[in-house]
ZAMARGU-4260 file (C-alpha; in steps of 0.2 Angstrom, whole numbers, plus 5000, padded with zeros to 4 digits):
<rodrens>
0) 5489/5620/5537 | 5471/5620/5531 | 5467/5609/5516 | 5456/5622/5508 | 5468/5637/5510
5) 5468/5648/5495 | 5483/5649/5484 | 5492/5666/5488 | 5489/5678/5474 | 5507/5681/5468
10) 5518/5677/5454 | 5532/5664/5455 | 5544/5677/5463 | 5532/5681/5477 | 5527/5698/5470
15) 5508/5703/5471 | 5500/5701/5453 | 5492/5716/5446 | 5475/5708/5447 | 5477/5702/5465
20) 5465/5709/5478 | 5472/5720/5492 | 5478/5712/5508 | 5462/5718/5517 | 5451/5708/5504
25) 5459/5691/5507 | 5445/5678/5504 | 5440/5667/5519 | 5450/5651/5521 | 5435/5640/5518
30) 5432/5647/5501 | 5441/5639/5486 | 5452/5651/5476 | 5445/5660/5461 | 5454/5657/5444
35) 5461/5674/5445 | 5469/5671/5462 | 5478/5656/5456 | 5496/5656/5449 | 5499/5657/5430
40) 5498/5641/5421 | 5515/5633/5418 | 5523/5621/5405 | 5529/5606/5415 | 5543/5594/5412
45) 5549/5579/5421 | 5567/5572/5421 | 5566/5554/5428 | 5550/5545/5424 | 5551/5534/5440
50) 5536/5532/5451 | 5535/5550/5457 | 5538/5562/5443 | 5524/5556/5431 | 5511/5556/5446
55) 5516/5574/5451 | 5515/5580/5433 | 5498/5572/5431 | 5492/5580/5447 | 5498/5597/5441
60) 5489/5594/5424 | 5473/5592/5434 | 5477/5609/5442 | 5478/5617/5424 | 5497/5616/5421
65) 5503/5608/5405 | 5515/5594/5404 | 5526/5596/5388 | 5540/5584/5390 | 5547/5569/5400
70) 5563/5560/5400 | 5565/5541/5404 | 5578/5528/5401 | 5571/5511/5405 | 5556/5503/5396
75) 5546/5503/5412 | 5548/5522/5414 | 5543/5525/5396 | 5527/5514/5399 | 5524/5523/5415
80) 5525/5540/5406 | 5514/5535/5392 | 5501/5529/5405 | 5500/5544/5416 | 5505/5557/5404
85) 5498/5551/5387 | 5504/5561/5372 | 5518/5569/5381 | 5534/5567/5371 | 5549/5557/5379
90) 5565/5567/5375 | 5582/5569/5382 | 5584/5579/5399 | 5591/5594/5391 | 5576/5595/5379
95) 5565/5594/5394 | 5573/5609/5401 | 5572/5618/5384 | 5553/5616/5383 | 5547/5618/5401
100) 5545/5632/5413 | 5543/5621/5428 | 5555/5606/5429 | 5553/5591/5441 | 5569/5582/5444
105) 5563/5565/5451 | 5579/5554/5451 | 5586/5544/5465 | 5595/5554/5478 | 5612/5549/5474
110) 5610/5554/5456 | 5603/5571/5459 | 5619/5581/5462 | 5627/5575/5446 | 5612/5578/5436
115) 5610/5596/5442 | 5629/5599/5439 | 5628/5592/5422 | 5613/5602/5417 | 5620/5618/5423
120) 5637/5615/5415 | 5629/5611/5398 | 5619/5627/5398 | 5602/5618/5399 | 5596/5628/5414
125) 5587/5644/5409 | 5586/5660/5420 | 5569/5661/5429 | 5565/5642/5427 | 5557/5634/5441
130) 5568/5619/5446 | 5560/5607/5458 | 5568/5591/5465 | 5558/5578/5476 | 5572/5571/5486
135) 5569/5570/5505 | 5587/5570/5509 | 5592/5586/5501 | 5586/5604/5503 | 5589/5617/5490
140) 5608/5618/5492 | 5610/5603/5480 | 5602/5615/5466 | 5615/5628/5469 | 5624/5625/5452
145) 5607/5628/5443 | 5603/5643/5454 | 5619/5651/5449 | 5613/5649/5431 | 5597/5658/5436
150) 5585/5644/5440 | 5573/5646/5455 | 5576/5631/5467 | 5562/5622/5476 | 5563/5606/5486
155) 5546/5597/5487 | 5546/5580/5495 | 5530/5571/5495 | 5529/5560/5511 | 5521/5545/5503
160) 5525/5529/5495 | 5522/5528/5476 | 5516/5513/5465 | 5519/5521/5448 | 5500/5520/5444
165) 5486/5532/5443 | 5481/5528/5461 | 5496/5539/5466 | 5487/5555/5459 | 5472/5552/5470
170) 5483/5548/5486 | 5491/5565/5484 | 5476/5573/5492 | 5480/5577/5509 | 5498/5571/5508
175) 5511/5581/5517 | 5526/5588/5508 | 5542/5592/5516 | 5546/5609/5508 | 5562/5619/5508
180) 5564/5635/5498 | 5571/5652/5498 | 5560/5665/5507 | 5556/5674/5491 | 5549/5658/5483
185) 5539/5652/5498 | 5522/5657/5490 | 5527/5648/5474 | 5531/5632/5484 | 5515/5633/5494
190) 5505/5636/5478 | 5512/5621/5469 | 5509/5609/5484 | 5492/5615/5487 | 5487/5613/5469
195) 5493/5595/5470 | 5481/5592/5484 | 5495/5592/5497 | 5499/5601/5513 | 5516/5610/5514
200) 5527/5607/5530 | 5542/5618/5530 | 5559/5609/5534 | 5574/5619/5537 | 5589/5616/5525
205) 5600/5608/5539 | 5586/5597/5545 | 5583/5588/5529 | 5594/5573/5533 | 5585/5570/5550
210) 5568/5573/5542 | 5572/5560/5529 | 5579/5548/5541 | 5564/5549/5552 | 5552/5545/5537
215) 5563/5530/5531 | 5564/5523/5549 | 5545/5523/5550 | 5540/5519/5533 | 5553/5509/5524
220) 5557/5498/5540 | 5539/5495/5543 | 5538/5486/5526 | 5552/5474/5530 | 5544/5470/5547
225) 5527/5467/5540 | 5534/5456/5526 | 5544/5446/5539 | 5529/5444/5550 | 5518/5438/5535
230) 5532/5425/5531 | 5532/5419/5549 | 5513/5417/5549 | 5513/5407/5533 | 5526/5396/5541
235) 5514/5394/5556 | 5500/5388/5544 | 5490/5404/5542 | 5482/5404/5525 | 5479/5423/5524
240) 5492/5432/5534 | 5487/5449/5527 | 5469/5447/5533 | 5475/5442/5550 | 5488/5456/5552
245) 5478/5470/5544 | 5466/5474/5559 | 5481/5472/5571 | 5493/5483/5562 | 5480/5496/5558
250) 5475/5497/5577 | 5494/5498/5582 | 5498/5511/5569 | 5483/5522/5574 | 5486/5520/5593
255) 5505/5524/5590 | 5501/5540/5580 | 5488/5545/5593 | 5498/5540/5609 | 5516/5538/5605
260) 5525/5526/5617 | 5509/5525/5628 | 5502/5513/5615 | 5516/5500/5618 | 5509/5483/5622
265) 5515/5465/5621 | 5528/5454/5630 | 5542/5466/5630 | 5532/5481/5637 | 5525/5469/5650
270) 5542/5462/5655 | 5537/5444/5650 | 5555/5437/5649 | 5550/5419/5647 | 5539/5423/5632
275) 5553/5433/5624 | 5565/5419/5627 | 5553/5407/5618 | 5551/5419/5603 | 5570/5420/5601
280) 5572/5401/5602 | 5558/5397/5589 | 5564/5411/5577 | 5582/5404/5578 | 5576/5387/5574
285) 5563/5392/5560 | 5569/5409/5554 | 5586/5413/5559 | 5587/5428/5547 | 5574/5437/5558
290) 5583/5435/5575 | 5594/5450/5574 | 5580/5462/5569 | 5568/5455/5583 | 5582/5457/5596
295) 5586/5475/5590 | 5568/5480/5590 | 5564/5471/5607 | 5579/5480/5615 | 5574/5497/5608
300) 5556/5494/5614 | 5562/5489/5631 | 5572/5504/5633 | 5558/5516/5628 | 5546/5506/5639
305) 5557/5509/5654 | 5560/5527/5650 | 5541/5530/5650 | 5537/5520/5665 | 5528/5507/5656
310) 5540/5493/5660 | 5543/5490/5679 | 5562/5490/5683 | 5561/5474/5693 | 5554/5465/5678
315) 5566/5473/5666 | 5581/5464/5673 | 5577/5447/5667 | 5571/5453/5651 | 5587/5462/5647
320) 5597/5447/5651 | 5587/5437/5639 | 5590/5450/5625 | 5608/5451/5629 | 5610/5432/5629
325) 5601/5431/5612 | 5612/5445/5605 | 5628/5436/5611 | 5621/5419/5603 | 5617/5428/5587
330) 5634/5436/5586 | 5642/5420/5589 | 5633/5412/5575 | 5637/5426/5563 | 5655/5424/5566
335) 5656/5406/5561
</rodrens>
């Protein structure tokens, strides 16, 4: 979707507004939307002042919406809210819903179902209220208790890691959002994402778990791999492992995004069984906690390299023996 796409001229139920131009007068995609073509300004509330909620609310504020309430339990969340949403009062969750037309539910995945049920059961949800959660795991089904109370459910998941600082607001520009919404709220969902500078990517309800697993596999596990790599480099005497790894990892990521498996390089893809055996040996001696992860990723890399014709079958045999022996040794040590 083009970044400069104008926000559809509709109200929050997808109906054309009175002042909307006829379909034939739709402005060119390259022109920014005029104020009259933007959705009505909304009062915004945040339930869960973690790293995500305040940043999204601050971004919506830049688009002209008005944050009016935020809830946060810990001292850190209250400080974060005060920094990103100054002068916005911190109140209980039910009071957030009482004050806001658009409510962001930005709590951990496991806490979301219970929160929604509790808000619905206590009568905090108001008919016509936009209720948005930011979980990657769930679609709009988790909001069904609130929907039955008259709320308008949206699932908007920013595919980005958050720091809890103002930097996050800037990083939202160009960020993809995994969006799930009823068809009648499609325009509302698109409008909100575009106003935050993001790009909506539509995810079917049943595909949300797979979508989220894919992001976690790529992003969360990457952090672990990089952290382990930096620790190993420090142990090898490298004074600035981040500077050494930066260009290498940047190039590897760029190549992988462009070329997929064709970007594979290194001893596993080449079938250098002796080098891989040496890696396993030195890791077992100096960093035994990394052996299992190394072997698992090496085996996955070998399988993909074989499947894509990058690893020659005659070289794969010795390599797979090394990986199998390493796994057996690791299993034996873990059972002691």
